[in-house]
C-alpha positions in Angstrom: 3.3 5.5 23.8 4.8 5.9 20.3 6.8 3.3 18.6 8.8 3.1 15.3 7.1 0.7 12.9 9.3 -1.9 11.1 9.9 -0.9 7.5 11.5 -2.5 4.5 15.3 -2.2 4.5 16.7 -2.8 1.0 20.4 -3.8 0.4 22.6 -1.1 -1.1 23.3 -1.2 -4.8 25.7 1.6 -5.6 25.9 3.0 -9.2 29.6 4.0 -8.8 32.4 2.0 -7.3 34.2 4.4 -4.9 37.3 2.3 -4.1 40.5 3.0 -6.1 43.7 1.1 -6.4 45.7 4.0 -5.0 43.9 3.9 -1.7 44.5 0.1 -1.4 48.3 0.6 -1.9 48.6 3.2 0.8 50.6 6.5 0.6 54.0 6.4 -1.1 56.9 8.7 -0.4 56.1 11.2 -3.2 52.5 11.3 -2.0 53.5 12.2 1.5 56.2 14.8 0.9 55.1 17.5 -1.5 58.1 19.8 -1.7 60.8 21.3 0.6 60.1 24.8 1.9 62.7 27.4 0.9 61.6 30.6 2.7 64.0 32.8 4.7 62.9 31.4 8.0 63.2 27.8 6.7 66.8 28.5 5.4 67.6 30.0 8.8 66.4 26.8 10.5 68.5 24.7 8.1 71.7 26.7 8.9 71.2 27.3 12.6 69.3 24.3 13.9 70.3 21.6 11.3 66.5 21.2 10.6 64.8 20.4 7.3 61.4 21.9 6.5 59.0 20.2 4.1 55.4 20.8 3.0 53.7 17.4 3.3 50.3 15.9 2.7 47.6 17.1 5.2 46.6 13.4 5.9 50.1 12.1 6.6 51.1 11.3 10.1 54.5 11.7 11.7 55.5 8.1 11.2 54.7 8.3 7.5 56.7 11.5 7.2 59.7 10.0 8.9 59.7 6.9 6.6 59.3 9.1 3.5 62.2 11.3 4.5 64.3 8.2 5.1 63.3 6.7 1.7 63.8 9.8 -0.4 66.9 11.4 1.2 68.6 8.5 2.9 68.7 10.3 6.3 67.2 9.2 9.6 65.0 11.8 11.2 65.4 12.0 15.0 62.2 13.9 15.5 59.3 15.1 13.4 57.4 18.3 14.2 54.1 18.8 12.3 52.2 22.1 11.8 49.0 22.5 9.9 49.3 25.7 7.9 46.2 27.7 6.9 47.2 27.9 3.2 
């Protein structure tokens, strides 16, 4: 029967510190929402459905998007629909 021998396990001593101050603060409103989308289909949604369309950060979740819209535009979002685009 084979067994794995016990070997020396050294503690890590990294050469570069990976943590940054931005990650410790968390995402801000301008980091979450990148820009509003102004294509023809987006303008049609605004006029017909009273819906705003934004391009947001890929890592932002719906709760963060809702809070960012409230902070930047002083409106309360009833619902957030998210779509990951290929571009």
